[in-house]
C-alpha positions in Angstrom: 75.7 187.1 72.9 79.1 185.1 72.2 82.0 184.8 74.8 84.9 186.0 73.5 87.4 184.1 71.7 89.9 184.1 74.2 87.3 182.7 77.0 86.4 180.1 74.7 90.2 179.0 74.5 90.7 178.5 77.8 87.4 176.5 78.7 88.0 174.4 75.9 91.8 173.7 76.7 90.8 172.5 80.3 91.7 168.6 81.5 88.3 166.9 81.7 87.3 165.4 85.0 88.2 162.0 86.0 91.3 161.6 83.9 94.2 162.6 86.3 97.7 160.8 86.1 99.3 159.0 89.4 101.8 160.8 91.9 105.1 159.9 92.2 104.6 158.4 95.1 101.9 156.0 93.7 104.6 155.0 91.0 107.3 154.6 93.6 105.3 152.3 96.0 104.0 150.0 92.7 107.7 149.5 91.7 108.4 148.8 95.4 105.3 146.6 95.3 106.7 144.5 91.7 110.2 144.6 93.2 109.3 142.5 96.2 107.5 140.2 93.9 109.7 139.7 91.7 112.6 139.0 94.2 110.2 136.5 95.9 109.8 135.0 92.9 113.4 134.7 91.9 114.0 133.5 95.3 111.5 130.5 94.9 113.3 129.8 91.4 116.5 130.0 92.7 115.5 127.3 95.3 113.8 124.7 93.4 117.0 125.0 90.9 119.5 123.7 93.7 117.1 121.5 95.3 116.6 119.9 91.6 120.5 120.0 91.4 121.2 118.1 94.6 118.7 115.7 93.6 120.2 115.0 90.8 123.9 114.8 91.9 122.6 112.4 95.4 121.2 110.2 92.5 124.4 109.9 90.3 126.4 109.2 93.5 123.8 106.4 94.7 124.3 105.2 90.8 127.6 104.8 90.9 128.0 103.4 94.5 125.3 100.5 93.2 127.1 100.3 90.1 130.4 99.8 92.2 129.1 97.4 94.2 127.8 95.0 91.4 131.0 95.3 89.5 133.0 93.9 93.1 130.3 91.4 93.5 130.6 89.8 90.3 134.4 90.2 90.2 134.5 87.9 93.6 132.0 85.7 92.4 133.9 85.2 88.9 136.9 84.7 90.1 138.7 81.7 87.4 139.3 78.2 88.6 143.2 77.9 90.2 142.9 81.8 90.9 143.7 83.4 94.1 143.7 87.1 95.6 146.2 89.2 97.0 145.5 92.1 99.7 148.2 94.0 99.6 149.7 97.6 101.3 152.1 100.1 99.6 153.2 103.4 100.8 152.0 106.1 98.4 153.9 108.8 99.2 150.8 110.2 100.9 149.9 107.5 102.9 149.5 103.6 103.3 147.1 102.8 100.1 145.5 99.1 99.8 145.1 97.3 96.8 143.0 93.8 96.4 145.0 92.3 93.1 142.8 90.3 90.9 143.7 88.0 88.2 144.1 89.5 84.6 142.0 87.0 82.9 139.1 88.0 85.1 136.4 88.9 82.0 134.3 91.3 84.3 137.6 93.5 84.8 139.5 93.4 81.5 138.8 97.1 80.4 137.0 95.4 77.0 140.8 94.9 75.8 142.2 91.1 75.0 145.6 91.8 74.8 146.3 92.0 78.3 149.7 90.6 80.0 148.5 87.1 81.6 150.9 87.7 83.5 149.8 91.4 84.7 147.5 92.3 87.1 144.4 94.1 87.8 144.3 96.1 90.9 141.4 98.0 92.9 142.5 101.0 95.2 142.0 103.6 96.7 144.2 107.1 95.8 144.1 110.4 97.7 143.4 113.5 95.8 143.3 117.4 96.1 141.3 118.0 99.4 142.5 114.6 101.2 139.4 112.7 99.4 139.9 109.4 98.6 138.9 108.5 94.8 137.9 104.3 94.5 140.7 103.7 91.4 140.4 100.5 88.9 144.1 100.1 87.4 146.0 97.5 84.7 149.7 96.5 84.9 151.7 94.7 83.0 154.4 92.2 84.3 156.8 94.5 84.3 155.1 97.2 86.5 153.9 95.2 89.1 156.8 96.0 91.4 155.8 99.5 91.5 155.5 100.1 88.1 153.0 102.8 86.5 149.9 102.0 85.5 149.1 100.8 81.9 145.4 101.6 82.5 143.5 103.6 85.1 140.0 104.3 85.6 138.4 106.2 88.5 135.2 104.8 90.0 134.1 106.6 93.1 135.3 109.9 93.8 134.9 111.8 97.3 135.3 108.8 99.7 136.4 110.0 103.5 137.2 105.8 104.0 137.8 103.3 101.8 139.1 100.2 103.9 139.3 96.1 102.2 139.6 93.2 104.8 139.8 89.6 104.0 138.3 86.8 106.5 140.7 84.1 107.6 138.5 80.9 108.2 140.6 79.4 110.6 141.2 82.1 113.3 137.5 84.1 112.5 139.6 87.2 112.5 139.5 89.9 109.4 143.2 90.4 108.1 144.4 93.6 106.2 147.1 91.7 104.4 146.3 88.3 102.3 149.3 86.5 100.4 148.1 84.5 97.8 150.0 81.4 99.3 147.1 81.8 101.7 144.8 80.2 99.2 141.3 81.9 98.8 139.5 83.7 101.1 135.7 83.1 101.3 134.2 86.5 102.7 135.9 90.4 101.6 134.9 92.9 103.9 134.8 96.6 102.2 134.2 99.8 104.8 133.7 103.0 103.3 132.6 106.3 104.0 131.7 109.8 102.1 130.3 113.1 102.9 127.0 112.2 102.3 127.2 108.7 103.4 127.7 107.4 106.8 130.2 104.5 107.3 128.6 101.6 105.6 130.0 97.7 105.6 129.7 95.7 102.9 130.3 92.2 102.4 131.5 90.2 99.3 131.1 86.3 99.1 134.0 84.6 97.1 133.3 80.9 95.8 135.6 78.6 96.7 139.2 78.0 95.1 138.9 74.9 92.6 141.5 72.7 91.9 141.9 72.6 87.7 143.2 68.7 87.8 140.5 67.9 89.9 137.9 70.1 89.1 136.8 70.2 93.1 137.3 73.0 95.4 140.2 73.3 97.2 139.8 72.5 101.2 142.2 75.4 102.7 145.1 74.1 105.2 143.6 75.2 108.5 139.8 73.9 107.4 141.3 70.1 107.0 142.7 70.6 110.4 139.9 71.4 111.6 137.9 69.2 109.8 140.7 66.3 110.7 139.7 67.0 114.6 136.1 67.0 114.2 136.3 63.6 112.5 138.7 62.1 115.5 136.2 63.7 118.2 133.4 62.0 116.5 135.2 58.5 115.8 136.5 58.5 119.8 132.5 59.5 120.9 131.5 56.6 118.4 134.1 53.7 119.9 132.8 54.6 123.7 129.5 54.6 122.4 130.0 51.1 120.5 131.6 49.2 123.6 129.6 50.0 127.0 130.2 46.6 128.1 134.1 46.6 127.9 133.7 49.2 130.5 131.4 47.6 132.7 133.6 44.2 132.8 136.6 46.2 133.5 134.9 47.9 136.2 133.8 44.3 137.7 137.4 43.4 137.5 
């Protein structure tokens, strides 16, 4: 006996066992877990990117500082014979600025130019910029701009410094000077002290070759050093004379 057609349609449209879908709660929980995982992955990626950027920035700063030290070391070591150095301070309007003045014929600081004024000057100084930080600058002035004129060329070397100070050693007194006139000759040691936000206060000492007399081709002796050498020679000669004539002293004592 056949079942009615209506009953057969009802049985055929019934859902098979095991094909039940997800409930709204299950979908919500799955989306929450997925969002938490994506947030964790995103945080890791952002942290890694920031760390990589900070590392690249630190490496760039280190390269800039090493390049500046090498440039300054070459400049002091390759001074032309007969040329001197000057360390001066001037009021820039925002504070006192120290300037180390080099001769324009120094090849390492010529900006790649061959038409520089032989009576001009090359200056290594620090300028205050926005935010109160200092920037080490290499500048060139011709003869007309030496007395407070504008720079013909200027190149930023080291930004974001909080301290930048030069000092020259007075060989005679052993004191570090913050002013040095060209008439005093050439110092033997130059001290640079600098500091930055990511760099503790650091002291660097550069060696300056002795001043050479172009006429004789020999190193000139500093006046204070000549006096010291003469005093030493006088003391040595007096000691030698005392040692050479011990019999005279004995004869004088017997008399």
